[in-house]
FITI-943512 format. One line per field, with one value per residue (C-alpha): residue number from 1; x, y, z; residue in one letter. Coordinates in Angstrom, 3 decimals, padded with zeros to 6 digits. Layout:
BEGIN
resi: [NUM	...]
u: [X	...]
v: [Y	...]
w: [Z	...]
resn: [A	...]
END
This chain:
BEGIN
resi: [1	2	3	4	5	6	7	8	9	10	11	12	13	14	15	16	17	18	19	20	21	22	23	24	25	26	27	28	29	30	31	32	33	34	35	36	37	38	39	40	41	42	43	44	45	46	47	48	49	50	51	52	53	54	55	56	57	58	59	60	61	62	63	64	65	66	67	68	69	70	71	72	73	74	75	76	77	78	79	80	81	82	83	84	85	86	87	88	89	90	91	92	93	94	95	96	97	98	99	100	101	102	103	104	105	106	107	108	109	110	111	112	113	114	115	116	117	118	119	120	121	122	123	124	125	126	127	128	129	130	131	132	133	134	135	136	137	138	139	140	141	142	143	144	145	146	147	148	149	150	151	152	153	154	155	156	157	158	159	160	161	162	163	164	165	166	167	168	169	170	171	172	173	174	175	176	177	178	179	180	181	182	183	184	185	186	187	188	189	190	191	192	193	194	195	196	197	198	199	200	201	202	203	204	205	206	207	208	209	210	211	212	213	214	215	216	217	218	219	220	221	222	223	224	225	226	227	228	229	230	231	232	233	234	235	236	237	238	239	240	241	242	243	244	245	246	247	248	249	250	251	252	253	254	255	256	257	258	259	260	261	262	263	264	265	266	267	268	269	270	271	272	273	274	275	276	277	278	279	280	281	282	283	284	285	286	287	288	289	290	291	292	293	294	295	296	297	298	299	300	301	302	303	304	305	306	307	308	309	310	311	312	313	314	315	316	317	318	319	320	321	322	323	324	325	326	327	328	329	330	331	332	333	334	335	336	337	338	339	340	341	342	343	344	345	346	347	348	349	350	351	352	353	354	355	356	357	358	359	360	361	362	363	364	365	366	367	368	369	370	371	372	373	374	375	376	377	378	379	380	381	382	383	384	385	386	387	388	389	390	391	392	393	394	395	396	397	398	399	400	401	402	403	404	405	406	407	408	409	410	411	412	413	414	415	416	417	418	419	420	421	422	423	424	425	426	427	428	429	430	431	432	433	434	435	436	437	438	439	440	441	442]
u: [038.229	036.319	033.017	034.029	034.032	035.228	033.899	031.006	029.773	026.289	025.503	026.984	027.741	031.415	033.565	036.845	039.418	039.414	041.562	041.354	038.866	035.596	034.576	034.073	036.626	034.110	030.929	032.093	029.447	030.178	031.546	030.002	031.485	030.116	029.712	029.293	026.109	025.945	029.391	028.397	025.142	027.106	029.089	027.310	024.806	023.098	025.169	028.434	027.514	026.493	029.894	031.687	032.978	030.697	031.252	030.549	033.145	030.675	029.428	032.867	031.441	029.407	032.191	034.919	038.042	040.604	042.464	042.077	042.948	040.882	041.345	038.807	037.814	034.697	032.245	028.784	026.815	024.962	021.612	018.265	015.887	012.128	010.721	007.223	006.976	008.054	005.718	002.806	003.577	003.692	000.663	002.721	002.672	006.017	008.909	012.614	015.600	018.907	021.193	024.534	025.476	027.072	029.827	033.461	033.622	029.901	028.581	027.826	030.914	032.955	031.312	032.383	035.837	036.674	035.973	037.678	040.940	041.119	040.859	043.236	045.864	045.378	045.954	049.192	048.142	049.995	048.055	044.341	042.511	039.003	036.695	034.263	031.364	032.746	031.807	033.905	036.896	036.508	036.419	039.237	041.577	040.743	041.008	044.236	045.709	044.648	046.233	049.442	048.701	049.182	045.954	045.015	041.411	039.847	036.796	034.753	036.105	032.673	032.152	030.930	033.724	033.314	033.896	037.025	038.395	037.577	039.342	042.425	042.990	043.963	047.133	046.617	046.698	043.436	042.962	040.074	038.884	037.004	034.130	031.268	031.618	031.207	034.232	036.194	035.154	036.162	039.586	040.011	039.163	042.015	044.373	043.725	045.636	048.375	048.859	048.290	049.608	046.891	043.643	040.850	038.174	035.256	037.024	039.466	038.437	034.785	033.628	034.747	033.998	030.318	029.897	030.255	026.781	025.219	025.997	023.182	020.711	022.462	022.311	018.698	017.560	019.581	018.408	014.791	015.260	016.287	013.268	013.265	011.356	008.556	009.862	013.211	013.795	017.347	019.000	020.441	023.722	025.509	022.765	025.217	023.984	020.398	021.338	023.559	020.911	018.584	021.356	022.023	018.469	018.416	021.701	020.389	017.568	019.827	022.128	019.272	019.609	016.063	014.556	013.651	014.453	012.443	010.196	011.395	010.116	012.972	012.243	014.753	015.164	016.777	017.091	015.080	018.248	019.925	017.271	018.055	016.797	013.618	012.920	013.300	010.998	008.339	008.530	008.422	011.611	014.827	016.972	018.970	019.660	022.695	022.022	024.098	023.511	022.066	021.078	022.164	022.433	026.008	026.669	023.978	025.101	026.069	024.497	025.529	025.059	027.123	024.547	021.486	019.922	020.499	018.964	015.933	015.637	015.858	013.162	010.768	011.373	010.715	007.501	009.008	009.024	011.404	010.752	012.620	012.291	013.181	015.883	013.209	011.737	015.223	015.730	012.292	013.166	016.319	014.351	011.483	013.796	015.701	012.664	010.796	013.614	016.674	018.742	020.640	021.095	023.051	021.267	021.182	019.229	016.892	016.327	015.448	013.007	011.373	010.948	009.545	007.012	006.070	005.667	003.670	001.325	000.852	000.071	003.132	004.675	001.783	000.712	000.561	004.231	007.316	009.414	013.122	014.589	018.357	019.966	023.479	025.390	025.688	024.239	027.392	028.866	026.322	025.387	025.554	022.246	020.527	022.072	019.379	016.797	017.606	018.568	018.034	014.353	014.813	017.639	017.299	019.077	020.650	017.753	014.905	012.360	013.658	013.582	010.044	008.820	010.340	010.122	007.371	004.608	006.085	003.931	005.216	007.061	006.322	003.916	001.778	-000.023	002.407	005.203	007.300	006.144	006.062	002.858	004.581	005.700	009.344	011.424	013.638	017.091	018.369	021.699	022.542	023.164	019.439	018.494	018.424	015.206	011.790	011.499	009.384	005.906	004.469]
v: [025.535	025.731	025.055	021.478	018.854	015.953	013.356	011.046	007.804	008.144	004.555	003.725	007.242	006.595	009.716	010.289	013.101	015.654	013.724	012.420	009.708	008.870	005.431	004.144	001.429	-000.294	-000.615	000.778	003.484	006.890	009.684	013.125	016.388	017.149	020.770	022.649	024.482	026.389	027.858	028.758	030.357	032.533	034.139	033.839	036.528	037.629	040.814	038.878	036.772	039.812	041.403	038.347	037.668	037.221	033.459	030.354	031.612	034.089	030.961	030.059	029.627	026.655	024.996	022.622	024.654	026.857	028.392	032.168	032.038	029.182	027.635	029.873	030.637	032.486	029.618	030.472	033.731	032.460	033.919	032.861	033.594	034.125	031.850	033.197	032.060	028.520	028.487	029.481	026.637	024.121	025.432	026.508	029.664	030.912	029.182	030.007	028.588	028.367	028.954	027.268	027.440	030.741	029.077	029.422	026.074	026.019	023.670	023.364	021.158	024.328	024.591	021.156	021.277	024.659	023.199	019.860	021.267	023.901	021.118	018.871	021.611	022.047	018.306	018.441	016.870	017.984	016.201	016.683	013.710	012.420	010.026	012.017	011.990	015.266	018.306	017.303	016.683	020.204	021.727	019.695	020.476	024.204	024.569	022.538	024.896	027.860	026.313	025.298	021.622	018.754	017.025	013.530	012.977	009.737	009.792	007.343	007.441	008.172	011.555	014.558	016.175	019.584	018.149	016.294	019.405	021.611	019.270	018.847	022.547	023.174	021.132	018.235	014.521	013.212	009.434	008.106	004.678	002.212	001.599	003.204	005.790	003.015	001.256	004.509	005.094	001.569	002.118	005.385	003.651	001.221	004.044	005.837	003.162	003.080	006.870	008.032	011.533	012.169	013.849	012.056	014.656	012.221	009.357	010.035	013.674	013.085	013.876	017.494	017.747	016.950	019.882	022.349	021.409	022.910	026.359	025.904	025.860	028.752	030.953	030.114	031.054	034.271	035.228	034.731	037.247	034.631	032.469	028.813	027.635	025.122	022.665	022.072	019.792	018.374	016.141	012.872	011.286	009.960	011.428	013.543	016.907	016.213	015.086	018.124	020.573	019.098	019.381	022.983	024.158	022.324	023.953	027.440	026.769	025.268	028.303	030.816	032.289	031.226	031.495	027.801	024.582	024.920	022.295	022.003	019.271	017.800	015.953	014.073	013.918	011.103	009.959	006.834	005.241	005.525	005.726	003.435	005.957	006.836	003.127	002.408	005.340	004.133	000.568	001.670	-000.200	000.776	-001.279	000.750	-001.778	-000.897	-000.401	-000.021	003.550	004.190	007.839	011.107	012.562	011.398	013.704	011.780	008.339	006.758	003.330	002.555	005.860	006.078	008.228	006.791	005.354	008.576	010.625	008.316	008.736	012.550	012.607	010.482	012.277	015.661	014.569	014.944	012.573	011.144	010.536	009.570	010.992	009.663	011.045	012.674	014.347	015.515	017.234	018.834	020.004	021.698	023.424	024.403	026.154	027.865	029.219	030.360	031.725	032.105	029.605	026.933	023.878	020.700	017.353	017.213	020.481	018.938	016.090	018.564	020.580	017.513	015.948	019.209	019.179	015.571	016.157	019.333	017.448	014.801	017.440	016.496	019.942	022.266	025.671	027.065	026.275	028.400	026.069	026.146	023.961	023.429	023.779	022.538	022.753	024.751	023.467	024.151	021.095	018.709	020.099	016.576	015.842	018.394	017.237	017.021	018.517	022.230	023.786	027.018	027.877	028.486	028.798	031.539	033.356	036.718	038.911	040.872	038.990	035.671	036.914	038.255	035.090	032.841	034.878	037.427	034.907	033.403	033.871	035.671	038.442	042.178	042.122	039.310	036.876	034.927	037.504	038.103	041.668	044.177	042.701	039.446	038.944	039.893	037.394	038.811	037.683	038.071	037.543	037.585	041.339	041.807	040.793	044.442	044.738	043.954	040.240	038.217	037.241	033.794]
w: [146.334	149.630	147.859	146.910	149.669	147.517	145.109	145.949	144.357	142.911	143.882	147.276	148.528	149.337	149.337	147.522	147.358	144.546	142.086	138.513	139.446	137.733	139.027	142.571	143.383	145.676	143.567	140.190	140.290	138.680	140.822	141.279	142.554	146.037	147.158	150.428	149.479	152.767	152.099	148.530	149.691	152.106	149.277	145.939	144.949	141.764	141.853	142.222	139.187	137.122	137.840	136.469	132.957	129.953	129.933	131.992	134.456	135.948	137.796	139.168	142.706	141.462	139.443	140.741	139.917	141.644	138.712	138.542	134.822	133.364	129.925	128.269	124.677	125.847	126.208	127.446	127.650	124.571	123.454	124.836	121.958	122.361	119.644	118.992	115.366	116.205	119.211	116.978	114.567	117.415	119.295	122.303	124.397	125.742	123.999	124.198	122.312	124.167	121.195	121.898	118.218	119.273	121.331	120.136	118.299	117.545	120.229	123.927	124.314	124.843	128.268	129.472	127.889	129.398	132.854	132.131	130.808	133.520	136.087	134.130	134.164	137.928	138.363	136.359	133.055	129.931	127.164	126.445	124.938	124.297	122.511	120.414	117.967	116.601	118.637	121.635	119.357	117.931	121.380	122.946	120.042	120.193	123.971	124.071	121.472	123.602	126.710	124.957	125.586	123.155	122.135	120.957	119.911	118.711	116.452	114.355	110.812	109.283	110.955	108.994	106.967	108.613	112.081	110.977	109.265	112.232	114.636	112.467	111.842	115.484	115.016	117.410	116.685	115.201	115.156	113.039	114.166	111.969	114.354	116.266	119.015	121.558	120.011	120.218	123.819	124.802	123.245	125.138	128.415	127.698	126.704	129.994	131.892	129.243	129.305	132.909	132.143	129.546	130.564	128.704	129.341	129.120	130.913	133.772	134.300	133.332	136.876	136.448	132.720	133.243	135.642	132.759	131.485	134.615	133.233	130.696	133.588	135.328	132.230	131.395	134.889	134.912	131.429	132.493	135.302	137.884	137.259	136.294	133.234	133.596	131.025	129.280	126.285	126.112	123.477	124.812	123.753	126.855	129.059	131.042	129.777	130.808	134.308	134.848	133.603	136.213	138.835	137.835	138.471	141.799	142.863	142.125	144.546	147.200	147.293	147.318	143.838	142.936	146.391	146.495	144.673	141.445	139.897	136.299	134.013	131.964	128.712	126.578	122.801	120.817	117.223	116.427	115.049	118.455	121.158	124.104	126.668	124.765	124.280	127.998	128.800	126.345	127.689	131.321	132.164	133.932	131.559	129.026	126.274	124.104	120.386	117.234	116.015	112.561	112.190	110.598	114.115	114.602	117.557	119.475	118.264	121.564	121.622	125.206	127.077	130.260	132.034	130.311	133.458	135.387	132.559	132.585	136.336	136.079	133.389	135.420	138.708	137.086	135.369	131.898	128.948	126.360	122.666	119.511	115.989	112.533	110.261	108.078	111.150	112.173	108.821	109.084	112.608	111.301	108.525	110.835	113.313	110.504	108.666	111.792	113.959	111.733	113.734	111.795	114.000	113.427	113.416	117.236	117.180	114.632	117.089	119.848	117.726	116.158	119.601	120.955	118.100	118.860	122.578	121.948	119.606	122.308	124.937	127.003	126.464	127.275	126.009	129.562	130.248	129.841	127.680	126.819	124.056	123.978	120.544	121.132	117.837	114.607	111.335	109.343	111.047	109.495	106.087	104.611	106.330	104.078	100.802	098.134	100.482	100.264	096.958	094.964	094.585	090.873	088.346	085.732	082.916	083.917	082.651	084.225	082.154	083.402	086.992	086.702	085.051	087.693	090.878	090.346	090.984	094.146	097.221	100.285	098.436	098.124	101.050	099.639	101.917	104.067	103.770	106.878	107.506	110.335	111.755	112.668	116.268	116.686	118.665	121.360	122.331	125.892	127.575	131.281	131.048	130.357	133.895	134.915	132.923	134.342	135.102	132.683	133.789	133.303]
resn: [X	X	X	X	X	X	X	X	X	X	X	X	X	X	X	X	X	X	X	X	X	X	X	X	X	X	X	X	X	X	X	X	X	X	X	X	X	X	X	X	X	X	X	X	X	X	X	X	X	X	X	X	X	X	X	X	X	X	X	X	X	X	X	X	X	X	X	X	X	X	X	X	X	X	X	X	X	X	X	X	X	X	X	X	X	X	X	X	X	X	X	X	X	X	X	X	X	X	X	X	X	X	X	X	X	X	X	X	X	X	X	X	X	X	X	X	X	X	X	X	X	X	X	X	X	X	X	X	X	X	X	X	X	X	X	X	X	X	X	X	X	X	X	X	X	X	X	X	X	X	X	X	X	X	X	X	X	X	X	X	X	X	X	X	X	X	X	X	X	X	X	X	X	X	X	X	X	X	X	X	X	X	X	X	X	X	X	X	X	X	X	X	X	X	X	X	X	X	X	X	X	X	X	X	X	X	X	X	X	X	X	X	X	X	X	X	X	X	X	X	X	X	X	X	X	X	X	X	X	X	X	X	X	X	X	X	X	X	X	X	X	X	X	X	X	X	X	X	X	X	X	X	X	X	X	X	X	X	X	X	X	X	X	X	X	X	X	X	X	X	X	X	X	X	X	X	X	X	X	X	X	X	X	X	X	X	X	X	X	X	X	X	X	X	X	X	X	X	X	X	X	X	X	X	X	X	X	X	X	X	X	X	X	X	X	X	X	X	X	X	X	X	X	X	X	X	X	X	X	X	X	X	X	X	X	X	X	X	X	X	X	X	X	X	X	X	X	X	X	X	X	X	X	X	X	X	X	X	X	X	X	X	X	X	X	X	X	X	X	X	X	X	X	X	X	X	X	X	X	X	X	X	X	X	X	X	X	X	X	X	X	X	X	X	X	X	X	X	X	X	X	X	X	X	X	X	X	X	X	X	X	X	X	X	X	X	X	X	X	X	X	X	X	X	X	X	X	X	X	X	X	X	X	X	X	X	X	X	X	X	X	X]
END
């Protein structure tokens, strides 16, 4: 692991060895993986990456692991979809959706867990554990099963049924806690000291876990023909994903894969019922005040985000923005993405799309920008959010007359006005393999 020089405190800069550490013992600041970018630049090339596996592990040179056989269910290499119909509705120009619903357990968490458990196994841990709002629990249980590790995941007891079922089916121990995610996370922090042989992916091995989110930036740049977008919209829960996406684009510039360090505006998206970062941004303050979550977007319901201040800093430094949307707007965001681009997102995706719409209407996300919106989880995980909102268009008797009477007059069918016909723009979907094509123009 010559590319990693150690761990470094984000606050005081003190350095630590590559161990299962996540907090500085001097100032209690969070730790970050530090890399030798000159060494990486001497070996990594676009061709080397293209020859790698069709997963996040094509970017092994920029990840903090040694293992030649990582804990891998095939995370990453997800589609980047040109969203022309959605762009037209929002008054935008070039819009892309990074569709992480296509990951093995249906969310971007497969990226971070694959890295975390690979590192945990290197460090000698035998049990995989986590505190989760649902998606992380799914991924930890699945990857632990793949690795032959025991798993213990702790979740709030009011999670969506699909996420509880999906976690339980992998055979690990699932502990439902009567409390919020912040209560669950606090309990896991206490359990870490009680069970030192357990790898809590978002506690004692969080430093390595968080690095998996960088692969979103790596893939987006590669899929755009090794060009950075102008603007990226990212949902915020703990804030870690947003900070690592920003770090990922910067790293590509530092090691020469983009020619220079790109200038990418990063904007954050939160649910109004759990929006401590968006509130701080709107008020122009640095203080992230904890809140008690009350929103259908349970996967973003972290009232005291560990990386909230760092996400706020990344947003401001990049020239981005942060906004919050209501539950009704979240549902409309889910439906808007589904009906324009055929992508069914969970509530977190609804937050991203609704926030994108709000920022576009405000002129913050501009028509002249190449924009990427991150859709991080599949809608089948949160169907409860759409209960009573989506239903059959009509119910009829089983006869032609009944069909004609009910359906024949509906607009948008048989080539009528508004029908999705051949004249409509056709969205494209690209993967890293498509970088042999002509590079996109701005």
